[in-house]
C-alpha positions, 0 to 999 in steps of 0.5 A, spaced: 450 520 505 455 521 499 454 518 492 459 512 490 463 517 486 464 522 492 465 516 496 471 514 492 474 520 491 476 521 498 479 514 498 485 512 494 491 507 494 498 509 496 504 505 495 512 507 495 517 506 489 524 506 492 528 502 487 534 498 490 540 496 486 536 489 485 529 491 484 526 496 480 520 498 485 517 503 480 516 498 475 512 494 480 508 500 483 506 502 475 504 494 474 500 495 481 497 501 479 495 499 472 492 493 475 488 498 480 486 502 474 483 496 470 478 493 475 477 500 479 478 506 474 475 511 479 479 510 485 485 514 485 492 511 486 498 515 489 506 513 489 511 516 493 518 516 490 525 519 491 528 524 487 532 519 483 525 516 481 521 522 480 522 523 472 520 516 471 514 517 475 512 524 472 511 520 465 506 514 468 499 514 466 497 510 471 498 515 477 493 520 479 498 523 484 506 523 485 509 525 491 516 526 492 519 525 498 523 531 500 527 528 506 529 520 504 530 517 511 532 510 509 539 512 510 539 514 517 533 509 519 532 503 515 529 501 509 522 502 511 523 509 515 519 512 509 513 508 509 512 510 516 510 516 513 505 514 509 499 517 513 502 524 513 504 523 506 497 521 503 493 526 499 487 521 501 482 522 507 482 514 507 488 511 504 489 503 503 497 503 503 499 497 499 506 494 498 509 495 491 509 488 489 502 487 489 498 486 483 490 486 484 486 481 479 479 483 481 475 489 484 476 490 491 472 496 493 468 491 498 475 492 502 473 500 502 466 499 505 469 494 510 475 498 512 469 504 514 467 499 520 474 497 522 480 502 523 485 496 523 484 489 521 489 484 524 488 477 521 487 471 526 487 466 521 492 465 515 492 460 510 496 458 504 494 457 497 492 449 499 488 452 505 493 450 510 493 454 516 500 458 517 502 460 524 508 465 525 513 463 530 511 470 533 504 469 534 505 462 537 510 465 542 505 470 544 499 465 545 504 461 550 504 462 557 510 464 560 514 459 564 517 464 569 
């Protein structure tokens, strides 16, 4: 059984920071990484950037690993094309991929232990801050019997 340090060394957070004309995603990713380091300093954080963002990323004290994409596929395949490569790009044995605009407000290491028992988790009940249950039109349609 690995020690907690060994356990955490093979697990890390991964995010993407590709700036748009309206949003500085690198700045958001850096705030996210700072929040991770505040609550979970032993857990490494990696960021995937494009060539334009690389110089800023190299000077950040919050990222343990900066990965520069050799081929930016957004132009040919849409804005999420690069993120589809997350598990090929990650330097970690176990990766928690986060959107760059998410800031953590507490330690979430218990997620990592939960993920060890479930490869993929799908939420079946989503609630807003007022505990009102939310349903997407997609989930409603997938539960409805076919009329044909």
